Phi, psi and omega in degrees: 000150177297142183220113175075190181281159175082021176054044174277145179238142178259124179209169181191175181202149174273144177290159175304149186306323182285350178246006183269113182293151178276097184266137178246338179205179184298332179296333180284352183270011181293335180268109180248127182271075184295337180293345178297335178297307181293326185275328188236307188291306184301314178301323179292318177298313182296322179297325181277332184205111183296344177297341177276006183302327180261010181294147176217156179279131177248345178197161175210157179204167177236148179207172181275145170263135182252104178202167177277154185275356179285305182224010177061031176246169178295165180242124176228123177151176181290145175291138184291338185242345184247111181298147177063023175244116178253128182269143173210084188207175174085030182270351173041065177090348179258008185302313180296320180295320186260000185302316181300315180290319180295317178299318179294319180299316180295319179299320178293322177294319181292323183286340181289000000 
């Protein structure tokens, strides 16, 4: 998506599973694989839109993805051990996109 002045775009990719370090806290995020932009992200952008042909990386960072490990999707529903707690989490960057449907699902659960 466009971000800030100067037509900067925010994009990203997860490293392949065999190259993805097992991070437990923020200190483990010191190793950022910035080369993934040139190797993976930029070719995909250029393939979809040649206007990205002159694009270059100006910064990179690493962060946690929040999802369940069963199918890597968000979690909506009652907590199995805590009464009256309904979960709506784990959308890992897709929260804004899925918020209307997720909100309605939670509202229906609460209303039942």
